[in-house]
A tleap script that builds the chain and sets N, CA, C and O, in Angstrom:
source leaprc.protein.ff14SB
mol = sequence {
  NMET SER LYS SER GLY VAL ILE VAL ILE VAL
  GLU GLU ASP VAL ASP ASP ARG LYS PHE LEU
  SER ASP ILE ILE GLU GLU LEU GLU ILE GLN
  ASN GLU LEU LYS TRP PHE GLU THR SER GLU
  ASP ALA MET GLU TYR LEU SER THR THR PHE
  GLN SER ILE PHE VAL ILE LEU SER ASP VAL
  LYS LEU PRO GLY LYS SER GLY LEU GLU PHE
  LYS LYS THR LEU ASP GLU ASN PRO GLU LEU
  ARG ARG LYS SER ILE PRO PHE ILE PHE TYR
  SER THR VAL ALA SER GLN GLU ASP VAL ASN
  ASP ALA PHE LEU ASN MET THR THR GLN GLY
  PHE PHE LYS LYS GLY PRO ASP TYR GLU SER
  SER LYS THR THR MET LYS ALA ILE PHE ASP
  TYR TRP ARG LEU CYS ARG HIE PRO ASN THR
  CGLN
}
set mol.1.N position { 0.824 -1.245 0.013 }
set mol.1.CA position { 0.006 -0.036 -0.022 }
set mol.1.C position { 0.875 1.219 0.082 }
set mol.1.O position { 1.779 1.292 0.914 }
set mol.2.N position { 0.591 2.202 -0.771 }
set mol.2.CA position { 1.383 3.424 -0.826 }
set mol.2.C position { 0.429 4.643 -0.696 }
set mol.2.O position { -0.764 4.594 -0.994 }
set mol.3.N position { 1.067 5.733 -0.226 }
set mol.3.CA position { 0.436 7.023 -0.171 }
set mol.3.C position { 1.399 8.038 -0.431 }
set mol.3.O position { 2.429 8.111 0.239 }
set mol.4.N position { 1.126 8.857 -1.395 }
set mol.4.CA position { 2.127 9.753 -1.967 }
set mol.4.C position { 2.374 10.871 -0.953 }
set mol.4.O position { 1.655 11.041 0.031 }
set mol.5.N position { 3.431 11.617 -1.253 }
set mol.5.CA position { 3.781 12.853 -0.469 }
set mol.5.C position { 5.158 12.638 0.170 }
set mol.5.O position { 5.628 11.536 0.453 }
set mol.6.N position { 5.737 13.810 0.360 }
set mol.6.CA position { 7.195 13.787 0.975 }
set mol.6.C position { 7.053 13.557 2.454 }
set mol.6.O position { 6.117 13.939 3.157 }
set mol.7.N position { 8.076 12.905 2.813 }
set mol.7.CA position { 8.346 12.721 4.264 }
set mol.7.C position { 9.333 13.809 4.794 }
set mol.7.O position { 10.497 13.837 4.392 }
set mol.8.N position { 8.927 14.560 5.558 }
set mol.8.CA position { 9.887 15.693 6.079 }
set mol.8.C position { 10.419 15.289 7.389 }
set mol.8.O position { 9.666 15.012 8.322 }
set mol.9.N position { 11.784 15.246 7.484 }
set mol.9.CA position { 12.493 14.721 8.720 }
set mol.9.C position { 13.324 15.941 9.176 }
set mol.9.O position { 14.164 16.479 8.455 }
set mol.10.N position { 13.015 16.344 10.464 }
set mol.10.CA position { 13.877 17.316 11.072 }
set mol.10.C position { 14.737 16.713 12.235 }
set mol.10.O position { 14.329 16.439 13.363 }
set mol.11.N position { 15.954 16.565 11.762 }
set mol.11.CA position { 16.829 15.832 12.781 }
set mol.11.C position { 18.218 16.369 12.424 }
set mol.11.O position { 18.646 16.368 11.270 }
set mol.12.N position { 18.928 16.850 13.534 }
set mol.12.CA position { 20.238 17.406 13.408 }
set mol.12.C position { 21.331 16.447 13.566 }
set mol.12.O position { 22.405 16.698 13.020 }
set mol.13.N position { 21.183 15.390 14.242 }
set mol.13.CA position { 22.289 14.401 14.493 }
set mol.13.C position { 22.597 13.528 13.298 }
set mol.13.O position { 21.724 12.780 12.858 }
set mol.14.N position { 23.745 13.584 12.777 }
set mol.14.CA position { 24.193 12.877 11.581 }
set mol.14.C position { 24.032 11.349 11.838 }
set mol.14.O position { 23.617 10.605 10.949 }
set mol.15.N position { 24.354 10.924 13.015 }
set mol.15.CA position { 24.296 9.476 13.232 }
set mol.15.C position { 22.896 9.081 13.269 }
set mol.15.O position { 22.623 8.024 12.701 }
set mol.16.N position { 21.946 9.741 13.839 }
set mol.16.CA position { 20.459 9.495 13.793 }
set mol.16.C position { 19.910 9.650 12.429 }
set mol.16.O position { 19.019 8.901 12.029 }
set mol.17.N position { 20.354 10.491 11.779 }
set mol.17.CA position { 19.916 10.589 10.233 }
set mol.17.C position { 20.278 9.395 9.528 }
set mol.17.O position { 19.451 8.910 8.756 }
set mol.18.N position { 21.438 8.832 9.689 }
set mol.18.CA position { 21.847 7.664 8.917 }
set mol.18.C position { 21.064 6.456 9.439 }
set mol.18.O position { 20.553 5.637 8.675 }
set mol.19.N position { 20.991 6.381 10.765 }
set mol.19.CA position { 20.242 5.341 11.423 }
set mol.19.C position { 18.786 5.124 10.774 }
set mol.19.O position { 18.355 4.039 10.382 }
set mol.20.N position { 18.121 6.332 10.733 }
set mol.20.CA position { 16.750 6.426 10.416 }
set mol.20.C position { 16.650 6.169 8.803 }
set mol.20.O position { 15.769 5.488 8.277 }
set mol.21.N position { 17.629 6.784 8.163 }
set mol.21.CA position { 17.577 6.560 6.669 }
set mol.21.C position { 17.716 4.995 6.293 }
set mol.21.O position { 17.088 4.487 5.364 }
set mol.22.N position { 18.556 4.335 7.074 }
set mol.22.CA position { 18.744 2.820 6.811 }
set mol.22.C position { 17.436 2.084 7.149 }
set mol.22.O position { 17.060 1.144 6.448 }
set mol.23.N position { 16.763 2.494 8.189 }
set mol.23.CA position { 15.460 1.939 8.627 }
set mol.23.C position { 14.340 2.116 7.506 }
set mol.23.O position { 13.655 1.170 7.117 }
set mol.24.N position { 14.228 3.328 7.057 }
set mol.24.CA position { 13.329 3.761 5.915 }
set mol.24.C position { 13.554 2.927 4.705 }
set mol.24.O position { 12.656 2.367 4.075 }
set mol.25.N position { 14.860 2.888 4.423 }
set mol.25.CA position { 15.195 2.080 3.084 }
set mol.25.C position { 14.897 0.586 3.279 }
set mol.25.O position { 14.462 -0.092 2.348 }
set mol.26.N position { 15.134 0.083 4.495 }
set mol.26.CA position { 14.904 -1.358 4.705 }
set mol.26.C position { 13.387 -1.692 4.687 }
set mol.26.O position { 12.975 -2.760 4.234 }
set mol.27.N position { 12.515 -0.664 5.236 }
set mol.27.CA position { 11.153 -0.741 5.247 }
set mol.27.C position { 10.601 -0.562 3.902 }
set mol.27.O position { 9.379 -0.616 3.763 }
set mol.28.N position { 11.389 -0.347 2.866 }
set mol.28.CA position { 11.061 -0.006 1.472 }
set mol.28.C position { 9.930 1.114 1.367 }
set mol.28.O position { 8.980 0.988 0.594 }
set mol.29.N position { 10.077 2.073 2.089 }
set mol.29.CA position { 9.215 3.299 2.077 }
set mol.29.C position { 9.674 3.972 0.731 }
set mol.29.O position { 10.859 4.244 0.534 }
set mol.30.N position { 8.771 4.204 -0.102 }
set mol.30.CA position { 9.089 4.904 -1.465 }
set mol.30.C position { 8.977 6.338 -1.529 }
set mol.30.O position { 9.365 6.954 -2.521 }
set mol.31.N position { 8.410 6.967 -0.413 }
set mol.31.CA position { 8.094 8.345 -0.351 }
set mol.31.C position { 9.511 9.164 -0.531 }
set mol.31.O position { 10.553 8.710 -0.058 }
set mol.32.N position { 9.468 10.310 -1.196 }
set mol.32.CA position { 10.694 11.084 -1.197 }
set mol.32.C position { 11.039 11.688 0.244 }
set mol.32.O position { 10.101 12.126 0.911 }
set mol.33.N position { 12.179 11.728 0.694 }
set mol.33.CA position { 12.451 12.142 1.947 }
set mol.33.C position { 13.157 13.565 1.843 }
set mol.33.O position { 14.032 13.770 1.002 }
set mol.34.N position { 12.756 14.482 2.693 }
set mol.34.CA position { 13.443 15.891 2.731 }
set mol.34.C position { 14.051 15.974 4.205 }
set mol.34.O position { 13.306 15.917 5.183 }
set mol.35.N position { 15.296 16.097 4.313 }
set mol.35.CA position { 15.951 16.124 5.510 }
set mol.35.C position { 16.335 17.629 5.832 }
set mol.35.O position { 16.854 18.368 4.995 }
set mol.36.N position { 16.037 17.996 7.085 }
set mol.36.CA position { 16.378 19.396 7.593 }
set mol.36.C position { 17.062 19.268 8.860 }
set mol.36.O position { 16.619 18.470 9.686 }
set mol.37.N position { 18.094 19.963 9.112 }
set mol.37.CA position { 18.765 20.089 10.387 }
set mol.37.C position { 18.115 21.138 11.466 }
set mol.37.O position { 18.294 21.042 12.680 }
set mol.38.N position { 17.433 22.025 10.913 }
set mol.38.CA position { 16.910 22.969 11.895 }
set mol.38.C position { 15.405 23.100 11.493 }
set mol.38.O position { 14.990 22.820 10.369 }
set mol.39.N position { 14.667 23.531 12.475 }
set mol.39.CA position { 13.200 23.819 12.318 }
set mol.39.C position { 13.037 24.950 11.418 }
set mol.39.O position { 12.098 24.945 10.621 }
set mol.40.N position { 13.819 25.873 11.464 }
set mol.40.CA position { 13.670 27.181 10.619 }
set mol.40.C position { 13.840 26.742 9.141 }
set mol.40.O position { 13.106 27.248 8.292 }
set mol.41.N position { 14.748 25.851 8.805 }
set mol.41.CA position { 14.845 25.358 7.320 }
set mol.41.C position { 13.606 24.573 6.965 }
set mol.41.O position { 13.065 24.673 5.863 }
set mol.42.N position { 13.201 23.835 7.878 }
set mol.42.CA position { 11.972 22.933 7.533 }
set mol.42.C position { 10.682 23.900 7.352 }
set mol.42.O position { 9.869 23.755 6.440 }
set mol.43.N position { 10.613 24.820 8.263 }
set mol.43.CA position { 9.507 25.779 8.148 }
set mol.43.C position { 9.617 26.710 6.760 }
set mol.43.O position { 8.595 27.042 6.158 }
set mol.44.N position { 10.780 27.048 6.367 }
set mol.44.CA position { 10.934 27.682 5.133 }
set mol.44.C position { 10.391 26.878 3.965 }
set mol.44.O position { 9.612 27.345 3.133 }
set mol.45.N position { 10.864 25.616 3.962 }
set mol.45.CA position { 10.341 24.508 2.992 }
set mol.45.C position { 9.003 24.422 2.844 }
set mol.45.O position { 8.427 24.580 1.767 }
set mol.46.N position { 8.356 24.122 4.119 }
set mol.46.CA position { 6.907 23.911 4.177 }
set mol.46.C position { 6.048 25.205 3.815 }
set mol.46.O position { 4.897 25.081 3.395 }
set mol.47.N position { 6.595 26.345 3.978 }
set mol.47.CA position { 5.873 27.612 3.716 }
set mol.47.C position { 5.964 27.819 2.150 }
set mol.47.O position { 5.218 28.654 1.638 }
set mol.48.N position { 6.774 27.152 1.430 }
set mol.48.CA position { 6.979 27.580 0.022 }
set mol.48.C position { 6.773 26.430 -0.841 }
set mol.48.O position { 6.613 26.641 -2.043 }
set mol.49.N position { 6.755 25.139 -0.353 }
set mol.49.CA position { 6.595 24.059 -1.267 }
set mol.49.C position { 5.195 23.915 -1.895 }
set mol.49.O position { 4.197 24.292 -1.280 }
set mol.50.N position { 5.131 23.400 -3.053 }
set mol.50.CA position { 3.740 23.013 -3.520 }
set mol.50.C position { 3.585 21.440 -3.519 }
set mol.50.O position { 2.565 20.911 -3.962 }
set mol.51.N position { 4.626 20.727 -3.009 }
set mol.51.CA position { 4.579 19.239 -2.829 }
set mol.51.C position { 3.563 18.965 -1.756 }
set mol.51.O position { 3.308 19.779 -0.869 }
set mol.52.N position { 2.962 17.720 -1.877 }
set mol.52.CA position { 2.165 17.228 -0.931 }
set mol.52.C position { 3.035 16.606 0.198 }
set mol.52.O position { 4.002 15.907 -0.105 }
set mol.53.N position { 2.741 16.825 1.366 }
set mol.53.CA position { 3.556 16.354 2.624 }
set mol.53.C position { 2.847 15.259 3.209 }
set mol.53.O position { 1.746 15.529 3.689 }
set mol.54.N position { 3.295 13.955 3.273 }
set mol.54.CA position { 2.863 12.690 3.884 }
set mol.54.C position { 2.837 12.884 5.515 }
set mol.54.O position { 1.823 12.669 6.178 }
set mol.55.N position { 3.903 13.254 5.991 }
set mol.55.CA position { 4.158 13.243 7.419 }
set mol.55.C position { 5.391 14.057 7.714 }
set mol.55.O position { 6.342 14.118 6.935 }
set mol.56.N position { 5.336 14.653 8.823 }
set mol.56.CA position { 6.539 15.376 9.465 }
set mol.56.C position { 7.060 14.554 10.615 }
set mol.56.O position { 6.282 14.180 11.492 }
set mol.57.N position { 8.352 14.253 10.649 }
set mol.57.CA position { 8.912 13.653 11.832 }
set mol.57.C position { 9.865 14.552 12.343 }
set mol.57.O position { 10.741 14.939 11.569 }
set mol.58.N position { 9.855 14.988 13.594 }
set mol.58.CA position { 10.745 15.985 14.143 }
set mol.58.C position { 11.266 15.498 15.445 }
set mol.58.O position { 10.557 14.860 16.224 }
set mol.59.N position { 12.546 15.810 15.688 }
set mol.59.CA position { 13.147 15.550 16.998 }
set mol.59.C position { 12.649 16.767 17.876 }
set mol.59.O position { 12.096 17.754 17.391 }
set mol.60.N position { 12.907 16.587 19.228 }
set mol.60.CA position { 12.617 17.707 20.148 }
set mol.60.C position { 13.731 18.529 20.315 }
set mol.60.O position { 13.553 19.747 20.321 }
set mol.61.N position { 14.891 18.051 20.456 }
set mol.61.CA position { 16.081 18.882 20.551 }
set mol.61.C position { 16.638 19.234 19.286 }
set mol.61.O position { 17.166 18.381 18.573 }
set mol.62.N position { 16.553 20.487 18.946 }
set mol.62.CA position { 17.138 20.991 17.605 }
set mol.62.C position { 17.896 22.267 17.862 }
set mol.62.O position { 17.627 22.947 18.853 }
set mol.63.N position { 18.838 22.618 17.003 }
set mol.63.CA position { 19.486 23.826 17.107 }
set mol.63.C position { 18.558 24.997 16.801 }
set mol.63.O position { 17.706 24.820 15.930 }
set mol.64.N position { 18.630 26.181 17.426 }
set mol.64.CA position { 17.693 27.245 17.106 }
set mol.64.C position { 16.428 26.829 17.803 }
set mol.64.O position { 16.468 26.304 18.915 }
set mol.65.N position { 15.320 27.056 17.167 }
set mol.65.CA position { 13.997 26.661 17.627 }
set mol.65.C position { 13.878 25.054 17.979 }
set mol.65.O position { 14.249 24.205 17.168 }
set mol.66.N position { 13.411 24.773 19.065 }
set mol.66.CA position { 13.235 23.295 19.407 }
set mol.66.C position { 12.050 22.719 18.590 }
set mol.66.O position { 11.305 23.489 17.983 }
set mol.67.N position { 11.873 21.441 18.566 }
set mol.67.CA position { 10.822 20.871 17.815 }
set mol.67.C position { 9.548 21.336 18.342 }
set mol.67.O position { 8.637 21.588 17.554 }
set mol.68.N position { 9.388 21.479 19.642 }
set mol.68.CA position { 8.099 21.967 20.201 }
set mol.68.C position { 7.771 23.438 19.775 }
set mol.68.O position { 6.620 23.798 19.527 }
set mol.69.N position { 8.790 24.209 19.712 }
set mol.69.CA position { 8.601 25.632 19.211 }
set mol.69.C position { 8.244 25.523 17.664 }
set mol.69.O position { 7.389 26.260 17.172 }
set mol.70.N position { 8.894 24.630 16.961 }
set mol.70.CA position { 8.582 24.332 15.516 }
set mol.70.C position { 7.231 24.040 15.374 }
set mol.70.O position { 6.549 24.691 14.583 }
set mol.71.N position { 6.699 23.029 16.127 }
set mol.71.CA position { 5.342 22.719 16.053 }
set mol.71.C position { 4.295 23.842 16.484 }
set mol.71.O position { 3.242 23.943 15.853 }
set mol.72.N position { 4.554 24.610 17.460 }
set mol.72.CA position { 3.771 25.751 17.834 }
set mol.72.C position { 3.700 26.749 16.680 }
set mol.72.O position { 2.649 27.318 16.384 }
set mol.73.N position { 4.945 26.956 15.990 }
set mol.73.CA position { 4.885 27.886 14.773 }
set mol.73.C position { 3.958 27.344 13.580 }
set mol.73.O position { 3.203 28.071 12.934 }
set mol.74.N position { 4.112 26.031 13.388 }
set mol.74.CA position { 3.231 25.451 12.428 }
set mol.74.C position { 1.755 25.724 12.583 }
set mol.74.O position { 0.983 26.071 11.689 }
set mol.75.N position { 1.468 25.502 13.922 }
set mol.75.CA position { 0.054 25.572 14.335 }
set mol.75.C position { -0.554 26.988 14.274 }
set mol.75.O position { -1.758 27.186 14.104 }
set mol.76.N position { 0.403 27.992 14.431 }
set mol.76.CA position { 0.077 29.267 14.264 }
set mol.76.C position { -0.014 29.805 12.789 }
set mol.76.O position { -0.415 30.949 12.573 }
set mol.77.N position { 0.351 28.993 11.823 }
set mol.77.CA position { 0.396 29.444 10.496 }
set mol.77.C position { -1.016 28.852 9.984 }
set mol.77.O position { -1.182 27.635 9.901 }
set mol.78.N position { -1.980 29.741 9.659 }
set mol.78.CA position { -3.262 29.267 9.118 }
set mol.78.C position { -3.214 28.491 7.992 }
set mol.78.O position { -3.925 27.488 7.939 }
set mol.79.N position { -2.372 28.836 6.929 }
set mol.79.CA position { -2.187 28.060 5.714 }
set mol.79.C position { -1.656 26.751 5.891 }
set mol.79.O position { -2.225 25.811 5.336 }
set mol.80.N position { -0.507 26.537 6.683 }
set mol.80.CA position { 0.037 25.199 7.063 }
set mol.80.C position { -0.935 24.374 7.853 }
set mol.80.O position { -1.110 23.179 7.612 }
set mol.81.N position { -1.551 25.012 8.779 }
set mol.81.CA position { -2.590 24.285 9.705 }
set mol.81.C position { -3.691 23.728 8.865 }
set mol.81.O position { -4.098 22.594 9.118 }
set mol.82.N position { -4.206 24.415 7.895 }
set mol.82.CA position { -5.223 24.046 6.924 }
set mol.82.C position { -4.798 22.690 6.217 }
set mol.82.O position { -5.640 21.835 5.940 }
set mol.83.N position { -3.492 22.542 5.950 }
set mol.83.CA position { -3.036 21.302 5.160 }
set mol.83.C position { -3.156 20.055 5.934 }
set mol.83.O position { -3.089 18.973 5.351 }
set mol.84.N position { -3.339 20.135 7.281 }
set mol.84.CA position { -3.508 19.073 8.183 }
set mol.84.C position { -2.490 18.019 8.040 }
set mol.84.O position { -2.813 16.836 7.926 }
set mol.85.N position { -1.073 18.487 8.043 }
set mol.85.CA position { -0.082 17.598 7.803 }
set mol.85.C position { 0.308 16.854 9.123 }
set mol.85.O position { 0.646 17.496 10.117 }
set mol.86.N position { 0.257 15.535 9.114 }
set mol.86.CA position { 0.456 14.765 10.286 }
set mol.86.C position { 1.890 15.086 10.915 }
set mol.86.O position { 2.900 15.075 10.211 }
set mol.87.N position { 1.917 15.351 12.181 }
set mol.87.CA position { 3.147 15.703 12.771 }
set mol.87.C position { 3.439 14.769 13.912 }
set mol.87.O position { 2.662 14.591 14.850 }
set mol.88.N position { 4.635 14.170 13.773 }
set mol.88.CA position { 5.100 13.104 14.839 }
set mol.88.C position { 6.473 13.620 15.379 }
set mol.88.O position { 7.405 14.015 14.678 }
set mol.89.N position { 6.443 13.553 16.692 }
set mol.89.CA position { 7.805 13.775 17.510 }
set mol.89.C position { 8.503 12.354 17.462 }
set mol.89.O position { 7.871 11.349 17.786 }
set mol.90.N position { 9.688 12.302 17.091 }
set mol.90.CA position { 10.451 11.152 17.307 }
set mol.90.C position { 11.805 11.599 17.854 }
set mol.90.O position { 12.636 12.139 17.123 }
set mol.91.N position { 12.016 11.361 19.169 }
set mol.91.CA position { 13.064 11.998 19.821 }
set mol.91.C position { 13.671 11.113 21.013 }
set mol.91.O position { 12.991 10.268 21.595 }
set mol.92.N position { 15.037 11.386 21.330 }
set mol.92.CA position { 15.604 10.668 22.309 }
set mol.92.C position { 14.992 11.344 23.672 }
set mol.92.O position { 14.872 10.637 24.672 }
set mol.93.N position { 14.652 12.563 23.692 }
set mol.93.CA position { 14.047 13.326 24.792 }
set mol.93.C position { 12.641 13.121 24.709 }
set mol.93.O position { 12.017 13.516 23.725 }
set mol.94.N position { 12.038 12.481 25.750 }
set mol.94.CA position { 10.462 12.409 25.755 }
set mol.94.C position { 10.054 12.458 27.278 }
set mol.94.O position { 9.562 11.484 27.848 }
set mol.95.N position { 10.287 13.627 27.870 }
set mol.95.CA position { 9.921 13.832 29.164 }
set mol.95.C position { 8.293 13.994 29.056 }
set mol.95.O position { 7.699 14.346 28.036 }
set mol.96.N position { 7.730 13.687 30.236 }
set mol.96.CA position { 6.294 13.793 30.326 }
set mol.96.C position { 5.908 15.226 30.180 }
set mol.96.O position { 4.852 15.499 29.609 }
set mol.97.N position { 6.699 16.181 30.663 }
set mol.97.CA position { 6.354 17.534 30.404 }
set mol.97.C position { 6.265 17.910 28.944 }
set mol.97.O position { 5.338 18.600 28.521 }
set mol.98.N position { 7.282 17.431 28.143 }
set mol.98.CA position { 7.161 17.564 26.797 }
set mol.98.C position { 6.066 17.024 26.031 }
set mol.98.O position { 5.512 17.646 25.124 }
set mol.99.N position { 5.729 15.748 26.440 }
set mol.99.CA position { 4.588 14.940 25.907 }
set mol.99.C position { 3.240 15.626 26.136 }
set mol.99.O position { 2.374 15.642 25.262 }
set mol.100.N position { 3.085 16.212 27.378 }
set mol.100.CA position { 1.877 16.845 27.741 }
set mol.100.C position { 1.805 18.193 26.870 }
set mol.100.O position { 0.771 18.459 26.257 }
set mol.101.N position { 2.797 18.942 26.834 }
set mol.101.CA position { 2.882 20.095 26.088 }
set mol.101.C position { 2.356 19.842 24.613 }
set mol.101.O position { 1.493 20.554 24.098 }
set mol.102.N position { 2.937 18.793 23.999 }
set mol.102.CA position { 2.738 18.426 22.603 }
set mol.102.C position { 1.359 18.110 22.374 }
set mol.102.O position { 0.856 18.463 21.307 }
set mol.103.N position { 0.657 17.478 23.250 }
set mol.103.CA position { -0.749 17.010 22.978 }
set mol.103.C position { -1.826 17.895 23.667 }
set mol.103.O position { -3.014 17.843 23.349 }
set mol.104.N position { -1.318 18.724 24.650 }
set mol.104.CA position { -2.379 19.565 25.298 }
set mol.104.C position { -2.343 21.069 24.633 }
set mol.104.O position { -3.294 21.844 24.733 }
set mol.105.N position { -1.221 21.356 23.997 }
set mol.105.CA position { -1.126 22.827 23.616 }
set mol.105.C position { -0.831 22.964 22.046 }
set mol.105.O position { -0.619 24.031 21.470 }
set mol.106.N position { -0.857 21.656 21.443 }
set mol.106.CA position { -0.559 21.618 20.027 }
set mol.106.C position { -1.411 20.649 19.203 }
set mol.106.O position { -2.181 19.920 19.828 }
set mol.107.N position { -1.359 20.562 17.892 }
set mol.107.CA position { -2.115 19.563 17.282 }
set mol.107.C position { -1.199 18.464 16.785 }
set mol.107.O position { -1.069 18.153 15.601 }
set mol.108.N position { -0.554 17.888 17.850 }
set mol.108.CA position { 0.442 16.808 17.558 }
set mol.108.C position { -0.269 15.548 17.483 }
set mol.108.O position { -1.192 15.287 18.255 }
set mol.109.N position { 0.182 14.660 16.464 }
set mol.109.CA position { -0.459 13.348 16.217 }
set mol.109.C position { 0.216 12.198 16.843 }
set mol.109.O position { -0.349 11.105 16.878 }
set mol.110.N position { 1.482 12.391 17.378 }
set mol.110.CA position { 2.190 11.221 17.907 }
set mol.110.C position { 3.418 11.726 18.570 }
set mol.110.O position { 3.962 12.736 18.123 }
set mol.111.N position { 3.912 11.084 19.634 }
set mol.111.CA position { 5.225 11.356 20.269 }
set mol.111.C position { 5.803 9.988 20.598 }
set mol.111.O position { 5.229 9.234 21.384 }
set mol.112.N position { 6.926 9.679 20.001 }
set mol.112.CA position { 7.578 8.451 20.248 }
set mol.112.C position { 9.007 8.621 20.671 }
set mol.112.O position { 9.746 9.412 20.084 }
set mol.113.N position { 9.392 7.911 21.649 }
set mol.113.CA position { 10.915 7.872 22.078 }
set mol.113.C position { 11.661 6.969 21.057 }
set mol.113.O position { 11.213 5.920 20.594 }
set mol.114.N position { 12.815 7.505 20.785 }
set mol.114.CA position { 13.760 6.720 19.919 }
set mol.114.C position { 14.120 5.419 20.526 }
set mol.114.O position { 14.584 5.401 21.666 }
set mol.115.N position { 13.944 4.332 19.856 }
set mol.115.CA position { 14.230 2.832 20.399 }
set mol.115.C position { 15.693 2.750 20.867 }
set mol.115.O position { 16.570 3.478 20.400 }
set mol.116.N position { 15.893 1.879 21.759 }
set mol.116.CA position { 17.240 1.686 22.163 }
set mol.116.C position { 18.078 0.906 21.165 }
set mol.116.O position { 19.297 0.862 21.330 }
set mol.117.N position { 17.504 0.288 20.141 }
set mol.117.CA position { 18.276 -0.350 19.143 }
set mol.117.C position { 17.634 -0.366 17.932 }
set mol.117.O position { 16.513 0.137 17.855 }
set mol.118.N position { 18.290 -0.983 16.733 }
set mol.118.CA position { 17.706 -0.956 15.422 }
set mol.118.C position { 16.455 -1.505 15.278 }
set mol.118.O position { 15.549 -0.895 14.709 }
set mol.119.N position { 16.312 -2.741 15.802 }
set mol.119.CA position { 15.008 -3.464 15.620 }
set mol.119.C position { 13.868 -2.797 16.218 }
set mol.119.O position { 12.822 -2.690 15.577 }
set mol.120.N position { 13.999 -2.283 17.539 }
set mol.120.CA position { 12.825 -1.591 18.082 }
set mol.120.C position { 12.511 -0.092 17.323 }
set mol.120.O position { 11.353 0.319 17.254 }
set mol.121.N position { 13.427 0.527 16.873 }
set mol.121.CA position { 13.308 1.663 16.051 }
set mol.121.C position { 12.619 1.366 14.778 }
set mol.121.O position { 11.715 2.077 14.340 }
set mol.122.N position { 13.083 0.253 14.166 }
set mol.122.CA position { 12.442 -0.200 12.858 }
set mol.122.C position { 10.908 -0.486 13.063 }
set mol.122.O position { 10.074 -0.120 12.235 }
set mol.123.N position { 10.585 -1.168 14.223 }
set mol.123.CA position { 9.190 -1.473 14.627 }
set mol.123.C position { 8.437 -0.301 14.704 }
set mol.123.O position { 7.394 -0.177 14.063 }
set mol.124.N position { 8.923 0.654 15.507 }
set mol.124.CA position { 8.234 1.947 15.685 }
set mol.124.C position { 8.059 2.704 14.292 }
set mol.124.O position { 6.969 3.208 14.022 }
set mol.125.N position { 9.047 2.775 13.478 }
set mol.125.CA position { 8.770 3.599 12.267 }
set mol.125.C position { 7.862 2.732 11.316 }
set mol.125.O position { 7.172 3.328 10.489 }
set mol.126.N position { 7.825 1.383 11.386 }
set mol.126.CA position { 6.919 0.640 10.578 }
set mol.126.C position { 5.432 1.035 10.964 }
set mol.126.O position { 4.591 1.326 10.113 }
set mol.127.N position { 5.185 1.016 12.346 }
set mol.127.CA position { 3.993 1.316 12.825 }
set mol.127.C position { 3.562 2.731 12.430 }
set mol.127.O position { 2.440 2.887 11.949 }
set mol.128.N position { 4.348 3.725 12.596 }
set mol.128.CA position { 4.136 4.979 12.195 }
set mol.128.C position { 3.690 5.186 10.698 }
set mol.128.O position { 2.677 5.811 10.385 }
set mol.129.N position { 4.467 4.655 9.900 }
set mol.129.CA position { 4.193 4.716 8.326 }
set mol.129.C position { 2.976 3.855 8.009 }
set mol.129.O position { 2.201 4.245 7.136 }
set mol.130.N position { 2.760 2.751 8.634 }
set mol.130.CA position { 1.659 1.849 8.317 }
set mol.130.C position { 0.338 2.637 8.737 }
set mol.130.O position { -0.615 2.737 7.965 }
set mol.131.N position { 0.351 3.189 10.013 }
set mol.131.CA position { -0.855 3.917 10.393 }
set mol.131.C position { -1.223 5.116 9.503 }
set mol.131.O position { -2.372 5.326 9.116 }
set mol.132.N position { -0.252 5.820 9.233 }
set mol.132.CA position { -0.494 7.031 8.277 }
set mol.132.C position { -0.947 6.749 6.823 }
set mol.132.O position { -1.674 7.479 6.150 }
set mol.133.N position { -0.401 5.579 6.452 }
set mol.133.CA position { -0.869 5.094 5.036 }
set mol.133.C position { -2.313 4.737 5.042 }
set mol.133.O position { -2.961 4.921 4.012 }
set mol.134.N position { -2.863 4.257 6.073 }
set mol.134.CA position { -4.136 3.821 6.261 }
set mol.134.C position { -5.272 4.795 6.711 }
set mol.134.O position { -6.470 4.653 6.467 }
set mol.135.N position { -4.685 5.807 7.407 }
set mol.135.CA position { -5.621 6.769 8.105 }
set mol.135.C position { -6.124 7.792 7.108 }
set mol.135.O position { -5.419 8.263 6.215 }
set mol.136.N position { -7.338 8.089 7.314 }
set mol.136.CA position { -8.070 9.059 6.588 }
set mol.136.C position { -7.993 10.383 7.492 }
set mol.136.O position { -8.243 10.312 8.695 }
set mol.137.N position { -7.660 11.515 6.916 }
set mol.137.CA position { -7.435 12.854 7.495 }
set mol.137.C position { -7.705 13.905 6.586 }
set mol.137.O position { -7.697 13.557 5.405 }
set mol.138.N position { -7.955 15.167 6.831 }
set mol.138.CA position { -8.227 16.109 5.872 }
set mol.138.C position { -7.224 16.323 4.706 }
set mol.138.O position { -7.599 16.784 3.628 }
set mol.139.N position { -5.977 15.984 4.947 }
set mol.139.CA position { -4.970 15.928 3.955 }
set mol.139.C position { -4.793 14.633 3.016 }
set mol.139.O position { -3.894 14.528 2.182 }
set mol.140.N position { -5.803 13.635 3.276 }
set mol.140.CA position { -5.756 12.444 2.532 }
set mol.140.C position { -6.102 12.773 1.101 }
set mol.140.O position { -7.011 13.544 0.792 }
set mol.141.N position { -5.302 12.125 0.228 }
set mol.141.CA position { -5.537 12.433 -1.343 }
set mol.141.C position { -6.293 11.182 -1.743 }
set mol.141.O position { -6.666 11.032 -2.907 }
savepdb mol mol.pdb
quit
């Protein structure tokens, strides 16, 4: 089953980027990947692209604006909010305070802690992509 659209990944750590890239390749996810090291760069892309976005995966800890600040900025942008892009936090940091903030003060659709190893991370990524491929939402094509 496939669903078109770009997967936007905001992750500054080079090792985590490689790790996640390997998992996505092994899962045979065919969507185009757009990688960003900062939330500011991702926001610029999202504000100017005409491409359909399948999902946004963002770390919480990022240089400049944090992932939480990035999500708040997206929510405050009426045009981007109207696109109903699924937004998932995927982070080493997953404090209960951050989880509460993400769900109570933003339109976050998921918050996952990075797994301790490759297999658990792959299981998590598979679940995320499978869910959003099947889910109907305002941005569904």
